[in-house]
C-alpha positions as CSV (number, residue, x, y, z in Angstrom):
1,M,27.6,18.6,-20.7
2,G,26.7,21.8,-18.7
3,A,23.3,23.5,-18.7
4,T,22.7,24.1,-22.5
5,G,22.7,20.3,-23.0
6,G,26.2,20.3,-25.1
7,S,29.3,19.0,-25.0
8,S,30.9,19.2,-21.1
9,T,34.1,20.9,-20.5
10,A,36.9,19.7,-18.3
11,G,35.4,18.9,-15.2
12,E,31.9,19.4,-15.6
13,P,29.2,16.7,-15.2
14,P,27.6,15.5,-18.2
15,D,23.9,17.0,-18.5
16,S,21.1,14.3,-19.0
17,R,19.6,16.3,-22.1
18,A,22.7,15.6,-23.9
19,E,22.2,12.2,-23.4
20,Y,18.7,10.8,-23.0
21,R,15.6,11.7,-25.1
22,F,13.2,12.5,-22.5
23,P,15.5,13.6,-19.3
24,L,12.7,14.0,-17.0
25,L,11.1,10.7,-18.1
26,A,14.2,9.5,-17.1
27,L,15.0,10.9,-13.8
28,A,11.6,9.9,-12.6
29,T,12.7,6.2,-13.7
30,T,15.9,6.5,-11.9
31,T,14.6,8.0,-8.6
32,G,11.6,5.3,-8.9
33,V,14.1,2.3,-9.1
34,A,16.3,3.3,-6.1
35,G,13.2,3.9,-3.6
36,L,11.8,0.5,-5.0
37,L,14.9,-1.8,-4.2
38,D,15.8,0.5,-1.3
39,A,12.3,-0.6,0.1
40,L,12.6,-3.9,-1.0
41,A,16.3,-4.5,1.1
42,L,14.8,-2.7,4.1
43,T,12.4,-5.1,4.6
44,R,13.7,-8.0,3.8
45,Y,17.6,-7.1,4.5
46,G,17.3,-4.2,7.5
47,V,19.5,-2.2,5.7
48,F,19.4,0.4,3.5
49,V,21.0,-0.3,0.1
50,A,20.6,3.5,-1.5
51,N,20.0,5.7,1.8
52,Q,23.9,5.6,2.8
53,S,23.3,8.0,5.8
54,G,20.8,5.9,7.1
55,N,23.8,3.2,6.9
56,L,26.3,5.6,8.4
57,M,23.6,5.9,11.6
58,H,23.3,1.7,11.5
59,L,26.6,2.1,11.6
60,G,27.9,4.1,14.5
61,M,24.5,2.5,16.8
62,G,25.7,-1.1,15.8
63,L,29.5,0.4,17.3
64,A,27.5,1.4,20.3
65,G,26.5,-1.8,20.8
66,H,22.3,-1.1,20.0
67,D,22.5,-2.6,16.3
68,P,23.6,-6.3,14.9
69,L,23.0,-5.1,11.9
70,W,25.8,-2.8,11.7
71,P,28.0,-5.2,9.8
72,A,25.5,-5.2,6.7
73,S,25.3,-1.6,7.0
74,A,28.9,-1.7,6.9
75,A,29.4,-4.2,3.7
76,S,26.2,-1.4,2.0
77,I,28.2,1.5,2.6
78,G,31.9,0.0,0.9
79,A,29.7,-1.8,-1.9
80,F,28.0,1.1,-2.9
81,G,31.0,3.6,-2.5
82,F,32.9,0.8,-4.8
83,G,30.1,0.7,-6.9
84,A,30.1,4.6,-7.4
85,G,33.4,4.8,-8.2
86,I,33.4,2.0,-11.0
87,A,30.7,4.4,-12.7
88,F,32.5,7.9,-12.1
89,R,35.8,5.9,-13.5
90,V,33.3,4.9,-16.7
91,R,32.7,8.5,-17.3
92,R,36.1,9.2,-17.1
93,V,37.5,6.5,-19.3
94,C,34.9,6.7,-22.0
95,G,34.9,10.1,-23.5
96,P,32.0,11.7,-25.5
97,E,33.7,11.0,-28.5
98,H,34.3,7.1,-27.7
99,R,31.7,4.7,-28.8
100,P,30.0,3.0,-27.2
101,D,28.7,6.4,-25.2
102,P,30.1,6.8,-21.4
103,A,26.2,6.4,-20.4
104,V,25.2,3.4,-22.8
105,V,28.5,1.3,-21.1
106,Q,26.8,2.7,-17.7
107,C,23.4,1.5,-18.2
108,C,24.9,-2.0,-19.2
109,L,26.6,-2.0,-16.2
110,A,24.0,-1.2,-13.7
111,L,22.0,-3.7,-15.7
112,T,24.3,-6.4,-15.3
113,A,24.8,-5.3,-11.4
114,L,21.0,-5.8,-11.1
115,I,21.0,-9.1,-12.4
116,L,24.1,-9.8,-10.3
117,W,21.8,-8.8,-7.1
118,A,18.8,-11.0,-8.4
119,V,20.4,-14.0,-8.5
120,V,22.6,-13.5,-5.2
121,D,18.6,-12.5,-3.7
122,V,17.4,-15.8,-5.1
123,T,20.4,-17.9,-3.9
124,L,20.9,-16.6,-0.7
125,D,17.3,-14.7,0.8
126,R,15.6,-17.5,2.9
127,G,13.7,-15.9,5.1
128,V,15.8,-14.2,7.8
129,P,19.0,-14.3,6.6
130,D,22.3,-14.8,9.0
131,P,24.3,-12.4,9.5
132,G,27.1,-13.4,7.1
133,R,24.4,-13.8,3.8
134,R,23.0,-10.8,4.7
135,A,25.9,-9.0,4.0
136,V,26.2,-10.0,1.3
137,L,22.9,-9.5,0.0
138,A,23.1,-5.6,1.3
139,A,26.7,-5.6,-0.9
140,A,25.0,-7.2,-3.7
141,G,21.8,-4.4,-3.8
142,A,24.9,-1.3,-2.3
143,F,26.9,-2.4,-5.7
144,F,24.3,-2.2,-7.6
145,M,22.9,1.4,-6.7
146,G,26.3,2.7,-6.9
147,C,26.6,2.1,-10.2
148,L,22.9,3.7,-10.7
149,G,24.1,6.7,-9.1
150,G,26.2,7.8,-11.8
151,L,23.6,7.3,-14.3
152,F,22.9,11.6,-13.2
153,V,25.0,13.4,-12.5
154,R,22.8,16.9,-13.7
155,T,19.7,17.7,-15.1
156,A,18.9,21.0,-16.9
157,G,22.2,22.4,-15.8
158,F,21.0,21.2,-11.9
159,A,23.2,18.8,-9.9
160,T,20.6,15.6,-9.4
161,T,21.5,12.6,-6.9
162,I,19.4,9.6,-7.3
163,T,19.8,8.3,-4.5
164,Y,20.7,10.6,-1.6
165,Q,16.9,12.4,-1.2
166,S,18.5,14.9,1.9
167,G,20.4,16.7,0.0
168,T,17.5,16.8,-2.3
169,V,15.0,17.6,-0.1
170,I,17.8,20.3,1.1
171,K,18.3,21.9,-2.1
172,T,14.5,22.0,-2.8
173,G,13.6,23.9,-0.3
174,Q,16.4,26.4,-1.2
175,R,15.1,26.6,-4.1
176,I,11.7,27.0,-3.9
177,V,12.4,30.1,-1.5
178,S,14.5,31.6,-3.8
179,W,11.6,30.6,-6.8
180,I,9.0,32.9,-3.5
181,T,11.8,35.9,-3.2
182,G,13.4,36.1,-6.6
183,S,12.5,37.7,-9.6
184,G,13.2,37.7,-13.1
185,E,15.6,34.7,-14.5
186,S,16.5,33.9,-10.7
187,R,13.2,33.1,-9.8
188,R,12.7,31.3,-13.1
189,K,15.7,29.2,-12.6
190,A,14.5,28.5,-8.9
191,A,11.0,27.3,-10.3
192,Q,12.4,25.1,-12.7
193,G,15.0,23.3,-9.5
194,A,12.5,23.5,-7.6
195,M,10.8,21.0,-9.8
196,L,13.3,18.6,-10.7
197,G,14.1,18.3,-7.2
198,L,9.9,17.1,-6.7
199,L,9.8,15.0,-9.4
200,G,13.0,13.3,-8.1
201,L,11.1,13.1,-4.6
202,V,8.0,11.9,-5.8
203,G,9.9,9.4,-8.2
204,Y,11.6,7.6,-4.4
205,V,8.4,8.0,-2.9
206,S,6.7,6.0,-5.3
207,G,8.9,3.6,-5.7
208,G,9.3,2.4,-1.7
209,F,5.6,3.1,-2.1
210,V,5.8,-0.1,-5.0
211,G,9.1,-1.7,-3.4
212,A,6.9,-2.2,-0.2
213,L,4.1,-3.3,-1.5
214,A,5.7,-5.9,-3.6
215,S,8.2,-6.8,-0.9
216,S,7.2,-10.0,-0.2
217,R,7.7,-11.0,-4.4
218,P,11.2,-9.9,-4.4
219,I,11.3,-11.5,-8.2
220,V,8.8,-9.3,-9.1
221,T,10.4,-5.9,-7.8
222,F,13.4,-7.4,-9.9
223,A,11.6,-7.5,-12.8
224,L,10.1,-3.9,-12.8
225,A,13.3,-2.5,-11.7
226,V,15.2,-4.1,-14.9
227,A,12.2,-3.3,-16.8
228,A,12.5,0.1,-16.0
229,L,16.1,-0.1,-16.8
230,V,15.7,-1.0,-20.2
231,V,13.0,1.3,-20.6
232,L,16.0,4.3,-19.7
233,M,18.6,2.1,-22.1
234,L,15.8,2.9,-24.9
235,T,15.4,6.8,-24.3
236,L,19.1,7.0,-24.6
237,R,20.2,9.3,-27.8
238,S,23.4,7.3,-28.5
239,A,21.1,4.8,-28.8
240,R,20.1,5.9,-31.8
241,R,22.6,8.1,-32.8
242,P,24.0,7.7,-36.4
243,P,27.7,6.6,-36.2
244,R,30.5,9.5,-37.4
245,E,32.8,8.8,-40.1
């Protein structure tokens, strides 16, 4: 689905406007969930489940003997990649003409992965987990984040990331400069991209704020995330689209 919100051409990532009735709400919701649960994982497990740039740094430091939590970071990296791979495979296998639509299947996949992570957390998170439990907890969270990351690829024609906020900061800065220095249609497009980037960043920061406040009550955090994903599913266009003849 391209920038116009229509059907995607071969090899082109989907545009959220064709899948969600309120794409900006969906973008804010997904980045908020990512920040919420990354804060939970960082405060309770000591590693990231969304920010894999941070985990790669922890892994390198651990291999140098300066970070004892590196096995959990390694588990997070692997599980995140696996979850993202499954999410994007769903996109390829379930074409736009299939029922249910890829977005429906992906939302259900992410919700299932989140509930699985909550169960693992309730079972294994007992204060300060040992290295083995910490790695399992990080992997469960990162698998969910990888699945979640596949929900948004493009928003209003712009490449969009839910978990990789370093990339969002770079692109937002580029678009702000383009807006300041540009003119005409290119300036309007740059302003639109900058606003989308800022929305994603505010969503992530807001999620991190709430996640830090609720870190002592992980069940509340997971309940908030489940509720957010349910709201996201309710905004899917395909959920209200009449079946084809």
